N, C-alpha and C positions, 0 to 999 in steps of 0.2 A: 431531100427535104425541099419542099416548095416554099419560096419566099412569099410572105404575106403581102397583100396590097398595101400601098402607102397609106391609104385612108384608114386601114385597120391599125397601123402602127403609129399613127400620128399623135394621138392623145398621150400615150406614154412618153413619146419623144418630146412633145411640148412641155410636159411636166418636168422632164429631166433638164430641159434647157431654160425654162422660164420660172420654175418653182412649182411646188405641188398645188398651190392654190390658184394657179393661173386660169384654170378652167371654170372657176366659180361662176362667172357671169353667163356662161353658155346656157341657152335654152335649147329645147329640142329642135326648133327650127334653125337656130344658129349652128348646132352640131351637124345637122344635115347639110347646110350650106357650106360649112367648113370642109366636110368630107368631099362634097362636089367640087369645091375650089381646088382641093389637093389633086383630085383626079384630072381636073382641067389643066393644072400646071404640068402634070405628068404627060398629058397629051401635047401640051405646048413644047415640052422638051424634045418630042419627036416631030412635031409639026408646028414650027414657029410662025403660024399665020396670024394676021391681024384679027381674023374672026375668032380664033381661039383665045387670044389675049383679051378681046372684047367680052367674050363669054365669062372669063375669069372676073373681070371687073363688074359685070352685071351680077354674078353670083355673090361676090363679096359685098356688094352694095345692098343686098337683101339681109345682111347680118346687122345686128345692133352695132352702132358705132363703137361701143365699148368692147366688142368682140372682134372687130375687124383686124386688130393688131395680131391676133392669132393666125389669121390667114397670111399676113405679111411674113411672119416668121416661118410658117409652114412651107413657104416657097423653098427654103433651104433644106427641108426634109426630102424634097424631091430633086432639086437641082443643087445650087451652091449658095453659100452665104452671100457672095457678091452679086448674085442674080436678083436678090430681093428688091432693091430700090429700082433697078431697071424695069423689072416686070410690073411693079406697083405703079410706076409713072406711066408706062406704056398702056396700062389698063385704065388710065384716067382716074385713079383713086386719089382721094385727098391726102395731103400730108398730115402727119400727127406726131405727137411726142411719144416716142417709143422707148421701151425699156431694152436693156441689152440682154442678150442671151448669155448663158453661162460660159460659152466658148469665145465670146467676142472680147477683144482687148479694150 
């Protein structure tokens, strides 16, 4: 059985970790940017170049501010929970007040 791409499994993963209504603010454009951001993080996991992290930041910045938190948490879907802040800061994205995921203490 072939594993599905992370961009296909992301939305159910976010619902499981942030609650079933977490995707409410997503528009069509936000959803496409979120999928692209996840694919970019996946590339970054294999090629941690400044250009890739910059691309992640540019993609996320195209999302509504109310949806950008989803991209922050999506980093853990590809990499690890502890990678979220490091990647977010490296991408030059703004700080925000975030909710905790179901598996955070």
